[in-house]
PDBQT receptor file of N, H, CA, C and O in Angstrom, charges set to zero:
ATOM      1  N   MET A   1      50.821 -34.338  22.474  1.00  0.00    +0.000 N 
ATOM      2  CA  MET A   1      50.674 -33.491  21.322  1.00  0.00    +0.000 C 
ATOM      3  C   MET A   1      49.199 -33.194  21.041  1.00  0.00    +0.000 C 
ATOM      4  O   MET A   1      48.844 -32.058  20.729  1.00  0.00    +0.000 OA
ATOM      5  N   SER A   2      48.347 -34.203  21.150  1.00  0.00    +0.000 N 
ATOM      6  H   SER A   2      48.635 -35.127  21.404  1.00  0.00    +0.000 HD
ATOM      7  CA  SER A   2      46.928 -33.951  20.875  1.00  0.00    +0.000 C 
ATOM      8  C   SER A   2      46.328 -33.000  21.901  1.00  0.00    +0.000 C 
ATOM      9  O   SER A   2      45.440 -32.211  21.575  1.00  0.00    +0.000 OA
ATOM     10  N   TYR A   3      46.812 -33.070  23.150  1.00  0.00    +0.000 N 
ATOM     11  H   TYR A   3      47.533 -33.710  23.415  1.00  0.00    +0.000 HD
ATOM     12  CA  TYR A   3      46.331 -32.159  24.185  1.00  0.00    +0.000 C 
ATOM     13  C   TYR A   3      46.637 -30.718  23.789  1.00  0.00    +0.000 C 
ATOM     14  O   TYR A   3      45.787 -29.839  23.930  1.00  0.00    +0.000 OA
ATOM     15  N   SER A   4      47.831 -30.481  23.301  1.00  0.00    +0.000 N 
ATOM     16  H   SER A   4      48.521 -31.195  23.187  1.00  0.00    +0.000 HD
ATOM     17  CA  SER A   4      48.218 -29.126  22.888  1.00  0.00    +0.000 C 
ATOM     18  C   SER A   4      47.369 -28.638  21.724  1.00  0.00    +0.000 C 
ATOM     19  O   SER A   4      46.983 -27.470  21.675  1.00  0.00    +0.000 OA
ATOM     20  N   ALA A   5      47.079 -29.537  20.786  1.00  0.00    +0.000 N 
ATOM     21  H   ALA A   5      47.392 -30.486  20.826  1.00  0.00    +0.000 HD
ATOM     22  CA  ALA A   5      46.239 -29.158  19.648  1.00  0.00    +0.000 C 
ATOM     23  C   ALA A   5      44.837 -28.793  20.120  1.00  0.00    +0.000 C 
ATOM     24  O   ALA A   5      44.255 -27.815  19.652  1.00  0.00    +0.000 OA
ATOM     25  N   CYS A   6      44.301 -29.576  21.041  1.00  0.00    +0.000 N 
ATOM     26  H   CYS A   6      44.774 -30.371  21.421  1.00  0.00    +0.000 HD
ATOM     27  CA  CYS A   6      42.963 -29.296  21.585  1.00  0.00    +0.000 C 
ATOM     28  C   CYS A   6      42.958 -27.963  22.335  1.00  0.00    +0.000 C 
ATOM     29  O   CYS A   6      42.060 -27.140  22.156  1.00  0.00    +0.000 OA
ATOM     30  N   ALA A   7      43.960 -27.768  23.166  1.00  0.00    +0.000 N 
ATOM     31  H   ALA A   7      44.689 -28.437  23.311  1.00  0.00    +0.000 HD
ATOM     32  CA  ALA A   7      44.047 -26.510  23.914  1.00  0.00    +0.000 C 
ATOM     33  C   ALA A   7      44.162 -25.321  22.969  1.00  0.00    +0.000 C 
ATOM     34  O   ALA A   7      43.560 -24.273  23.206  1.00  0.00    +0.000 OA
ATOM     35  N   GLY A   8      44.932 -25.482  21.902  1.00  0.00    +0.000 N 
ATOM     36  H   GLY A   8      45.421 -26.333  21.709  1.00  0.00    +0.000 HD
ATOM     37  CA  GLY A   8      45.067 -24.413  20.911  1.00  0.00    +0.000 C 
ATOM     38  C   GLY A   8      43.753 -24.116  20.221  1.00  0.00    +0.000 C 
ATOM     39  O   GLY A   8      43.391 -22.956  20.024  1.00  0.00    +0.000 OA
ATOM     40  N   ARG A   9      43.032 -25.179  19.849  1.00  0.00    +0.000 N 
ATOM     41  H   ARG A   9      43.325 -26.122  20.008  1.00  0.00    +0.000 HD
ATOM     42  CA  ARG A   9      41.734 -24.983  19.189  1.00  0.00    +0.000 C 
ATOM     43  C   ARG A   9      40.769 -24.258  20.114  1.00  0.00    +0.000 C 
ATOM     44  O   ARG A   9      40.084 -23.328  19.690  1.00  0.00    +0.000 OA
ATOM     45  N   LEU A  10      40.710 -24.674  21.371  1.00  0.00    +0.000 N 
ATOM     46  H   LEU A  10      41.267 -25.430  21.715  1.00  0.00    +0.000 HD
ATOM     47  CA  LEU A  10      39.813 -24.020  22.325  1.00  0.00    +0.000 C 
ATOM     48  C   LEU A  10      40.217 -22.565  22.548  1.00  0.00    +0.000 C 
ATOM     49  O   LEU A  10      39.362 -21.682  22.617  1.00  0.00    +0.000 OA
ATOM     50  N   GLY A  11      41.509 -22.322  22.658  1.00  0.00    +0.000 N 
ATOM     51  H   GLY A  11      42.204 -23.039  22.602  1.00  0.00    +0.000 HD
ATOM     52  CA  GLY A  11      41.985 -20.952  22.846  1.00  0.00    +0.000 C 
ATOM     53  C   GLY A  11      41.634 -20.059  21.677  1.00  0.00    +0.000 C 
ATOM     54  O   GLY A  11      41.200 -18.921  21.861  1.00  0.00    +0.000 OA
ATOM     55  N   ARG A  12      41.823 -20.581  20.458  1.00  0.00    +0.000 N 
ATOM     56  H   ARG A  12      42.175 -21.505  20.308  1.00  0.00    +0.000 HD
ATOM     57  CA  ARG A  12      41.470 -19.795  19.264  1.00  0.00    +0.000 C 
ATOM     58  C   ARG A  12      39.973 -19.525  19.220  1.00  0.00    +0.000 C 
ATOM     59  O   ARG A  12      39.543 -18.425  18.876  1.00  0.00    +0.000 OA
ATOM     60  N   ARG A  13      39.181 -20.538  19.572  1.00  0.00    +0.000 N 
ATOM     61  H   ARG A  13      39.531 -21.432  19.852  1.00  0.00    +0.000 HD
ATOM     62  CA  ARG A  13      37.718 -20.368  19.544  1.00  0.00    +0.000 C 
ATOM     63  C   ARG A  13      37.273 -19.308  20.541  1.00  0.00    +0.000 C 
ATOM     64  O   ARG A  13      36.413 -18.485  20.230  1.00  0.00    +0.000 OA
ATOM     65  N   VAL A  14      37.852 -19.323  21.737  1.00  0.00    +0.000 N 
ATOM     66  H   VAL A  14      38.551 -19.992  21.990  1.00  0.00    +0.000 HD
ATOM     67  CA  VAL A  14      37.508 -18.303  22.743  1.00  0.00    +0.000 C 
ATOM     68  C   VAL A  14      37.918 -16.923  22.245  1.00  0.00    +0.000 C 
ATOM     69  O   VAL A  14      37.164 -15.963  22.400  1.00  0.00    +0.000 OA
ATOM     70  N   ASN A  15      39.101 -16.811  21.647  1.00  0.00    +0.000 N 
ATOM     71  H   ASN A  15      39.714 -17.591  21.521  1.00  0.00    +0.000 HD
ATOM     72  CA  ASN A  15      39.535 -15.512  21.120  1.00  0.00    +0.000 C 
ATOM     73  C   ASN A  15      38.606 -15.012  20.024  1.00  0.00    +0.000 C 
ATOM     74  O   ASN A  15      38.275 -13.828  19.984  1.00  0.00    +0.000 OA
ATOM     75  N   GLU A  16      38.178 -15.919  19.121  1.00  0.00    +0.000 N 
ATOM     76  H   GLU A  16      38.447 -16.882  19.154  1.00  0.00    +0.000 HD
ATOM     77  CA  GLU A  16      37.229 -15.529  18.071  1.00  0.00    +0.000 C 
ATOM     78  C   GLU A  16      35.911 -15.061  18.677  1.00  0.00    +0.000 C 
ATOM     79  O   GLU A  16      35.340 -14.061  18.242  1.00  0.00    +0.000 OA
ATOM     80  N   TRP A  17      35.438 -15.784  19.673  1.00  0.00    +0.000 N 
ATOM     81  H   TRP A  17      35.902 -16.596  20.026  1.00  0.00    +0.000 HD
ATOM     82  CA  TRP A  17      34.183 -15.435  20.334  1.00  0.00    +0.000 C 
ATOM     83  C   TRP A  17      34.286 -14.057  20.987  1.00  0.00    +0.000 C 
ATOM     84  O   TRP A  17      33.379 -13.234  20.863  1.00  0.00    +0.000 OA
ATOM     85  N   ARG A  18      35.389 -13.817  21.676  1.00  0.00    +0.000 N 
ATOM     86  H   ARG A  18      36.126 -14.486  21.776  1.00  0.00    +0.000 HD
ATOM     87  CA  ARG A  18      35.588 -12.511  22.331  1.00  0.00    +0.000 C 
ATOM     88  C   ARG A  18      35.705 -11.397  21.308  1.00  0.00    +0.000 C 
ATOM     89  O   ARG A  18      35.139 -10.319  21.491  1.00  0.00    +0.000 OA
ATOM     90  N   THR A  19      36.441 -11.651  20.224  1.00  0.00    +0.000 N 
ATOM     91  H   THR A  19      36.901 -12.526  20.074  1.00  0.00    +0.000 HD
ATOM     92  CA  THR A  19      36.620 -10.652  19.174  1.00  0.00    +0.000 C 
ATOM     93  C   THR A  19      35.293 -10.270  18.533  1.00  0.00    +0.000 C 
ATOM     94  O   THR A  19      35.095  -9.129  18.115  1.00  0.00    +0.000 OA
ATOM     95  N   SER A  20      34.379 -11.252  18.461  1.00  0.00    +0.000 N 
ATOM     96  H   SER A  20      34.540 -12.179  18.801  1.00  0.00    +0.000 HD
ATOM     97  CA  SER A  20      33.071 -10.974  17.863  1.00  0.00    +0.000 C 
ATOM     98  C   SER A  20      32.103 -10.354  18.867  1.00  0.00    +0.000 C 
ATOM     99  O   SER A  20      30.915 -10.216  18.575  1.00  0.00    +0.000 OA
ATOM    100  N   GLY A  21      32.597  -9.981  20.040  1.00  0.00    +0.000 N 
ATOM    101  H   GLY A  21      33.562 -10.094  20.277  1.00  0.00    +0.000 HD
ATOM    102  CA  GLY A  21      31.769  -9.293  21.030  1.00  0.00    +0.000 C 
ATOM    103  C   GLY A  21      31.153 -10.209  22.072  1.00  0.00    +0.000 C 
ATOM    104  O   GLY A  21      30.233  -9.806  22.783  1.00  0.00    +0.000 OA
ATOM    105  N   SER A  22      31.648 -11.441  22.172  1.00  0.00    +0.000 N 
ATOM    106  H   SER A  22      32.396 -11.768  21.594  1.00  0.00    +0.000 HD
ATOM    107  CA  SER A  22      31.136 -12.423  23.142  1.00  0.00    +0.000 C 
ATOM    108  C   SER A  22      29.619 -12.570  23.045  1.00  0.00    +0.000 C 
ATOM    109  O   SER A  22      28.901 -12.411  24.032  1.00  0.00    +0.000 OA
ATOM    110  N   PRO A  23      29.137 -12.883  21.812  1.00  0.00    +0.000 N 
ATOM    111  CA  PRO A  23      27.681 -12.947  21.624  1.00  0.00    +0.000 C 
ATOM    112  C   PRO A  23      27.028 -14.060  22.445  1.00  0.00    +0.000 C 
ATOM    113  O   PRO A  23      27.564 -15.161  22.574  1.00  0.00    +0.000 OA
ATOM    114  N   THR A  24      25.878 -13.746  22.983  1.00  0.00    +0.000 N 
ATOM    115  H   THR A  24      25.442 -12.852  22.878  1.00  0.00    +0.000 HD
ATOM    116  CA  THR A  24      25.152 -14.741  23.782  1.00  0.00    +0.000 C 
ATOM    117  C   THR A  24      23.758 -15.021  23.236  1.00  0.00    +0.000 C 
ATOM    118  O   THR A  24      22.972 -15.715  23.882  1.00  0.00    +0.000 OA
ATOM    119  N   GLU A  25      23.434 -14.484  22.040  1.00  0.00    +0.000 N 
ATOM    120  H   GLU A  25      24.072 -13.921  21.516  1.00  0.00    +0.000 HD
ATOM    121  CA  GLU A  25      22.143 -14.855  21.473  1.00  0.00    +0.000 C 
ATOM    122  C   GLU A  25      22.181 -16.358  21.198  1.00  0.00    +0.000 C 
ATOM    123  O   GLU A  25      23.244 -16.910  20.915  1.00  0.00    +0.000 OA
ATOM    124  N   PRO A  26      21.046 -17.011  21.280  1.00  0.00    +0.000 N 
ATOM    125  CA  PRO A  26      21.012 -18.479  21.262  1.00  0.00    +0.000 C 
ATOM    126  C   PRO A  26      21.799 -19.156  20.138  1.00  0.00    +0.000 C 
ATOM    127  O   PRO A  26      22.523 -20.115  20.404  1.00  0.00    +0.000 OA
ATOM    128  N   ALA A  27      21.683 -18.696  18.911  1.00  0.00    +0.000 N 
ATOM    129  H   ALA A  27      21.094 -17.917  18.695  1.00  0.00    +0.000 HD
ATOM    130  CA  ALA A  27      22.367 -19.365  17.800  1.00  0.00    +0.000 C 
ATOM    131  C   ALA A  27      23.886 -19.247  17.918  1.00  0.00    +0.000 C 
ATOM    132  O   ALA A  27      24.603 -20.229  17.722  1.00  0.00    +0.000 OA
ATOM    133  N   ALA A  28      24.374 -18.053  18.236  1.00  0.00    +0.000 N 
ATOM    134  H   ALA A  28      23.792 -17.256  18.395  1.00  0.00    +0.000 HD
ATOM    135  CA  ALA A  28      25.822 -17.843  18.369  1.00  0.00    +0.000 C 
ATOM    136  C   ALA A  28      26.370 -18.598  19.573  1.00  0.00    +0.000 C 
ATOM    137  O   ALA A  28      27.442 -19.200  19.499  1.00  0.00    +0.000 OA
ATOM    138  N   TRP A  29      25.648 -18.567  20.663  1.00  0.00    +0.000 N 
ATOM    139  H   TRP A  29      24.778 -18.078  20.723  1.00  0.00    +0.000 HD
ATOM    140  CA  TRP A  29      26.092 -19.270  21.873  1.00  0.00    +0.000 C 
ATOM    141  C   TRP A  29      26.129 -20.774  21.617  1.00  0.00    +0.000 C 
ATOM    142  O   TRP A  29      27.070 -21.450  22.033  1.00  0.00    +0.000 OA
ATOM    143  N   LYS A  30      25.105 -21.305  20.932  1.00  0.00    +0.000 N 
ATOM    144  H   LYS A  30      24.340 -20.756  20.595  1.00  0.00    +0.000 HD
ATOM    145  CA  LYS A  30      25.068 -22.733  20.634  1.00  0.00    +0.000 C 
ATOM    146  C   LYS A  30      26.246 -23.134  19.752  1.00  0.00    +0.000 C 
ATOM    147  O   LYS A  30      26.877 -24.164  19.989  1.00  0.00    +0.000 OA
ATOM    148  N   ALA A  31      26.540 -22.336  18.752  1.00  0.00    +0.000 N 
ATOM    149  H   ALA A  31      26.027 -21.499  18.560  1.00  0.00    +0.000 HD
ATOM    150  CA  ALA A  31      27.666 -22.629  17.861  1.00  0.00    +0.000 C 
ATOM    151  C   ALA A  31      28.980 -22.642  18.638  1.00  0.00    +0.000 C 
ATOM    152  O   ALA A  31      29.822 -23.516  18.429  1.00  0.00    +0.000 OA
ATOM    153  N   PHE A  32      29.152 -21.674  19.533  1.00  0.00    +0.000 N 
ATOM    154  H   PHE A  32      28.468 -20.965  19.703  1.00  0.00    +0.000 HD
ATOM    155  CA  PHE A  32      30.360 -21.602  20.349  1.00  0.00    +0.000 C 
ATOM    156  C   PHE A  32      30.490 -22.832  21.246  1.00  0.00    +0.000 C 
ATOM    157  O   PHE A  32      31.545 -23.464  21.297  1.00  0.00    +0.000 OA
ATOM    158  N   VAL A  33      29.418 -23.161  21.944  1.00  0.00    +0.000 N 
ATOM    159  H   VAL A  33      28.561 -22.647  21.903  1.00  0.00    +0.000 HD
ATOM    160  CA  VAL A  33      29.445 -24.315  22.864  1.00  0.00    +0.000 C 
ATOM    161  C   VAL A  33      29.631 -25.612  22.081  1.00  0.00    +0.000 C 
ATOM    162  O   VAL A  33      30.413 -26.470  22.491  1.00  0.00    +0.000 OA
ATOM    163  N   ASP A  34      28.926 -25.769  20.962  1.00  0.00    +0.000 N 
ATOM    164  H   ASP A  34      28.291 -25.072  20.629  1.00  0.00    +0.000 HD
ATOM    165  CA  ASP A  34      29.065 -26.982  20.150  1.00  0.00    +0.000 C 
ATOM    166  C   ASP A  34      30.502 -27.167  19.673  1.00  0.00    +0.000 C 
ATOM    167  O   ASP A  34      31.025 -28.281  19.692  1.00  0.00    +0.000 OA
ATOM    168  N   ASP A  35      31.139 -26.083  19.247  1.00  0.00    +0.000 N 
ATOM    169  H   ASP A  35      30.714 -25.178  19.231  1.00  0.00    +0.000 HD
ATOM    170  CA  ASP A  35      32.520 -26.173  18.772  1.00  0.00    +0.000 C 
ATOM    171  C   ASP A  35      33.461 -26.571  19.906  1.00  0.00    +0.000 C 
ATOM    172  O   ASP A  35      34.343 -27.409  19.720  1.00  0.00    +0.000 OA
ATOM    173  N   CYS A  36      33.272 -25.975  21.071  1.00  0.00    +0.000 N 
ATOM    174  H   CYS A  36      32.555 -25.295  21.222  1.00  0.00    +0.000 HD
ATOM    175  CA  CYS A  36      34.107 -26.324  22.228  1.00  0.00    +0.000 C 
ATOM    176  C   CYS A  36      33.890 -27.780  22.629  1.00  0.00    +0.000 C 
ATOM    177  O   CYS A  36      34.850 -28.505  22.893  1.00  0.00    +0.000 OA
ATOM    178  N   GLU A  37      32.640 -28.202  22.675  1.00  0.00    +0.000 N 
ATOM    179  H   GLU A  37      31.861 -27.613  22.461  1.00  0.00    +0.000 HD
ATOM    180  CA  GLU A  37      32.345 -29.594  23.019  1.00  0.00    +0.000 C 
ATOM    181  C   GLU A  37      32.913 -30.549  21.983  1.00  0.00    +0.000 C 
ATOM    182  O   GLU A  37      33.371 -31.638  22.329  1.00  0.00    +0.000 OA
ATOM    183  N   GLY A  38      32.889 -30.154  20.716  1.00  0.00    +0.000 N 
ATOM    184  H   GLY A  38      32.517 -29.270  20.434  1.00  0.00    +0.000 HD
ATOM    185  CA  GLY A  38      33.467 -30.984  19.659  1.00  0.00    +0.000 C 
ATOM    186  C   GLY A  38      34.965 -31.179  19.842  1.00  0.00    +0.000 C 
ATOM    187  O   GLY A  38      35.482 -32.280  19.657  1.00  0.00    +0.000 OA
ATOM    188  N   ALA A  39      35.658 -30.106  20.207  1.00  0.00    +0.000 N 
ATOM    189  H   ALA A  39      35.237 -29.211  20.357  1.00  0.00    +0.000 HD
ATOM    190  CA  ALA A  39      37.098 -30.200  20.435  1.00  0.00    +0.000 C 
ATOM    191  C   ALA A  39      37.398 -31.123  21.614  1.00  0.00    +0.000 C 
ATOM    192  O   ALA A  39      38.306 -31.951  21.547  1.00  0.00    +0.000 OA
ATOM    193  N   ILE A  40      36.638 -30.977  22.681  1.00  0.00    +0.000 N 
ATOM    194  H   ILE A  40      35.900 -30.305  22.736  1.00  0.00    +0.000 HD
ATOM    195  CA  ILE A  40      36.854 -31.806  23.866  1.00  0.00    +0.000 C 
ATOM    196  C   ILE A  40      36.492 -33.262  23.584  1.00  0.00    +0.000 C 
ATOM    197  O   ILE A  40      37.189 -34.172  24.034  1.00  0.00    +0.000 OA
ATOM    198  N   SER A  41      35.421 -33.483  22.853  1.00  0.00    +0.000 N 
ATOM    199  H   SER A  41      34.855 -32.743  22.488  1.00  0.00    +0.000 HD
ATOM    200  CA  SER A  41      35.006 -34.836  22.505  1.00  0.00    +0.000 C 
ATOM    201  C   SER A  41      36.067 -35.530  21.649  1.00  0.00    +0.000 C 
ATOM    202  O   SER A  41      36.378 -36.700  21.871  1.00  0.00    +0.000 OA
ATOM    203  N   ALA A  42      36.616 -34.815  20.681  1.00  0.00    +0.000 N 
ATOM    204  H   ALA A  42      36.364 -33.864  20.501  1.00  0.00    +0.000 HD
ATOM    205  CA  ALA A  42      37.669 -35.389  19.832  1.00  0.00    +0.000 C 
ATOM    206  C   ALA A  42      38.893 -35.740  20.672  1.00  0.00    +0.000 C 
ATOM    207  O   ALA A  42      39.520 -36.776  20.451  1.00  0.00    +0.000 OA
ATOM    208  N   GLU A  43      39.232 -34.898  21.615  1.00  0.00    +0.000 N 
ATOM    209  H   GLU A  43      38.724 -34.056  21.794  1.00  0.00    +0.000 HD
ATOM    210  CA  GLU A  43      40.373 -35.176  22.503  1.00  0.00    +0.000 C 
ATOM    211  C   GLU A  43      40.099 -36.416  23.340  1.00  0.00    +0.000 C 
ATOM    212  O   GLU A  43      40.969 -37.275  23.484  1.00  0.00    +0.000 OA
ATOM    213  N   ASN A  44      38.903 -36.513  23.887  1.00  0.00    +0.000 N 
ATOM    214  H   ASN A  44      38.196 -35.816  23.770  1.00  0.00    +0.000 HD
ATOM    215  CA  ASN A  44      38.548 -37.690  24.686  1.00  0.00    +0.000 C 
ATOM    216  C   ASN A  44      38.601 -38.960  23.848  1.00  0.00    +0.000 C 
ATOM    217  O   ASN A  44      39.098 -39.985  24.315  1.00  0.00    +0.000 OA
ATOM    218  N   ALA A  45      38.099 -38.910  22.616  1.00  0.00    +0.000 N 
ATOM    219  H   ALA A  45      37.695 -38.078  22.236  1.00  0.00    +0.000 HD
ATOM    220  CA  ALA A  45      38.123 -40.079  21.742  1.00  0.00    +0.000 C 
ATOM    221  C   ALA A  45      39.558 -40.503  21.449  1.00  0.00    +0.000 C 
ATOM    222  O   ALA A  45      39.867 -41.693  21.395  1.00  0.00    +0.000 OA
ATOM    223  N   SER A  46      40.420 -39.523  21.263  1.00  0.00    +0.000 N 
ATOM    224  H   SER A  46      40.169 -38.556  21.307  1.00  0.00    +0.000 HD
ATOM    225  CA  SER A  46      41.829 -39.819  21.015  1.00  0.00    +0.000 C 
ATOM    226  C   SER A  46      42.456 -40.522  22.219  1.00  0.00    +0.000 C 
ATOM    227  O   SER A  46      43.186 -41.502  22.067  1.00  0.00    +0.000 OA
ATOM    228  N   TRP A  47      42.169 -40.018  23.395  1.00  0.00    +0.000 N 
ATOM    229  H   TRP A  47      41.577 -39.222  23.518  1.00  0.00    +0.000 HD
ATOM    230  CA  TRP A  47      42.707 -40.628  24.617  1.00  0.00    +0.000 C 
ATOM    231  C   TRP A  47      42.150 -42.038  24.802  1.00  0.00    +0.000 C 
ATOM    232  O   TRP A  47      42.886 -42.952  25.177  1.00  0.00    +0.000 OA
ATOM    233  N   MET A  48      40.863 -42.218  24.543  1.00  0.00    +0.000 N 
ATOM    234  H   MET A  48      40.265 -41.476  24.238  1.00  0.00    +0.000 HD
ATOM    235  CA  MET A  48      40.249 -43.541  24.705  1.00  0.00    +0.000 C 
ATOM    236  C   MET A  48      40.856 -44.536  23.719  1.00  0.00    +0.000 C 
ATOM    237  O   MET A  48      41.115 -45.682  24.085  1.00  0.00    +0.000 OA
ATOM    238  N   ALA A  49      41.083 -44.118  22.487  1.00  0.00    +0.000 N 
ATOM    239  H   ALA A  49      40.872 -43.187  22.190  1.00  0.00    +0.000 HD
ATOM    240  CA  ALA A  49      41.690 -45.006  21.498  1.00  0.00    +0.000 C 
ATOM    241  C   ALA A  49      43.096 -45.398  21.931  1.00  0.00    +0.000 C 
ATOM    242  O   ALA A  49      43.484 -46.562  21.828  1.00  0.00    +0.000 OA
ATOM    243  N   LYS A  50      43.844 -44.436  22.406  1.00  0.00    +0.000 N 
ATOM    244  H   LYS A  50      43.529 -43.490  22.489  1.00  0.00    +0.000 HD
ATOM    245  CA  LYS A  50      45.213 -44.720  22.856  1.00  0.00    +0.000 C 
ATOM    246  C   LYS A  50      45.194 -45.635  24.071  1.00  0.00    +0.000 C 
ATOM    247  O   LYS A  50      45.992 -46.567  24.159  1.00  0.00    +0.000 OA
ATOM    248  N   TRP A  51      44.298 -45.378  24.996  1.00  0.00    +0.000 N 
ATOM    249  H   TRP A  51      43.649 -44.621  24.924  1.00  0.00    +0.000 HD
ATOM    250  CA  TRP A  51      44.202 -46.165  26.226  1.00  0.00    +0.000 C 
ATOM    251  C   TRP A  51      43.797 -47.603  25.939  1.00  0.00    +0.000 C 
ATOM    252  O   TRP A  51      44.237 -48.521  26.630  1.00  0.00    +0.000 OA
ATOM    253  N   SER A  52      42.967 -47.804  24.934  1.00  0.00    +0.000 N 
ATOM    254  H   SER A  52      42.609 -47.057  24.373  1.00  0.00    +0.000 HD
ATOM    255  CA  SER A  52      42.443 -49.141  24.664  1.00  0.00    +0.000 C 
ATOM    256  C   SER A  52      43.323 -49.951  23.707  1.00  0.00    +0.000 C 
ATOM    257  O   SER A  52      42.997 -51.098  23.400  1.00  0.00    +0.000 OA
ATOM    258  N   GLU A  53      44.421 -49.381  23.236  1.00  0.00    +0.000 N 
ATOM    259  H   GLU A  53      44.686 -48.450  23.486  1.00  0.00    +0.000 HD
ATOM    260  CA  GLU A  53      45.309 -50.139  22.368  1.00  0.00    +0.000 C 
ATOM    261  C   GLU A  53      45.804 -51.383  23.088  1.00  0.00    +0.000 C 
ATOM    262  O   GLU A  53      46.059 -51.365  24.292  1.00  0.00    +0.000 OA
ATOM    263  N   ARG A  54      45.932 -52.435  22.347  1.00  0.00    +0.000 N 
ATOM    264  H   ARG A  54      45.725 -52.450  21.369  1.00  0.00    +0.000 HD
ATOM    265  CA  ARG A  54      46.443 -53.683  22.946  1.00  0.00    +0.000 C 
ATOM    266  C   ARG A  54      47.908 -53.504  23.275  1.00  0.00    +0.000 C 
ATOM    267  O   ARG A  54      48.689 -52.991  22.473  1.00  0.00    +0.000 OA
ATOM    268  N   ARG A  55      48.248 -53.920  24.420  1.00  0.00    +0.000 N 
ATOM    269  H   ARG A  55      47.614 -54.337  25.071  1.00  0.00    +0.000 HD
ATOM    270  CA  ARG A  55      49.656 -53.884  24.845  1.00  0.00    +0.000 C 
ATOM    271  C   ARG A  55      50.244 -55.281  24.672  1.00  0.00    +0.000 C 
ATOM    272  O   ARG A  55      49.566 -56.273  24.938  1.00  0.00    +0.000 OA
ATOM    273  N   PRO A  56      51.483 -55.367  24.235  1.00  0.00    +0.000 N 
ATOM    274  CA  PRO A  56      52.107 -56.687  24.123  1.00  0.00    +0.000 C 
ATOM    275  C   PRO A  56      52.234 -57.342  25.497  1.00  0.00    +0.000 C 
ATOM    276  O   PRO A  56      52.509 -56.677  26.496  1.00  0.00    +0.000 OA
ATOM    277  N   ALA A  57      52.033 -58.626  25.524  1.00  0.00    +0.000 N 
ATOM    278  H   ALA A  57      51.810 -59.166  24.712  1.00  0.00    +0.000 HD
ATOM    279  CA  ALA A  57      52.151 -59.373  26.782  1.00  0.00    +0.000 C 
ATOM    280  C   ALA A  57      53.610 -59.386  27.225  1.00  0.00    +0.000 C 
ATOM    281  O   ALA A  57      54.527 -59.529  26.417  1.00  0.00    +0.000 OA
ATOM    282  N   VAL A  58      53.790 -59.237  28.505  1.00  0.00    +0.000 N 
ATOM    283  H   VAL A  58      53.045 -59.121  29.162  1.00  0.00    +0.000 HD
ATOM    284  CA  VAL A  58      55.145 -59.282  29.077  1.00  0.00    +0.000 C 
ATOM    285  C   VAL A  58      55.274 -60.610  29.809  1.00  0.00    +0.000 C 
ATOM    286  O   VAL A  58      54.475 -60.922  30.692  1.00  0.00    +0.000 OA
ATOM    287  N   ASP A  59      56.279 -61.385  29.439  1.00  0.00    +0.000 N 
ATOM    288  H   ASP A  59      56.929 -61.131  28.722  1.00  0.00    +0.000 HD
ATOM    289  CA  ASP A  59      56.476 -62.692  30.110  1.00  0.00    +0.000 C 
ATOM    290  C   ASP A  59      57.306 -62.544  31.351  1.00  0.00    +0.000 C 
ATOM    291  O   ASP A  59      57.571 -63.530  32.038  1.00  0.00    +0.000 OA
TER     292      ASP A  59
């Protein structure tokens, strides 16, 4: 589920960027890249938290 949310956020961000004319001036480009990196970072943190959860011991 979190993967789908991340993919949706990235897709919406790309659509917004394209709709605004795909700006590449430094400030707009930085904002776009920072937002994309933020979405990916949040997804990675979610996966790491899930991966590191303690599993019950199996006898």
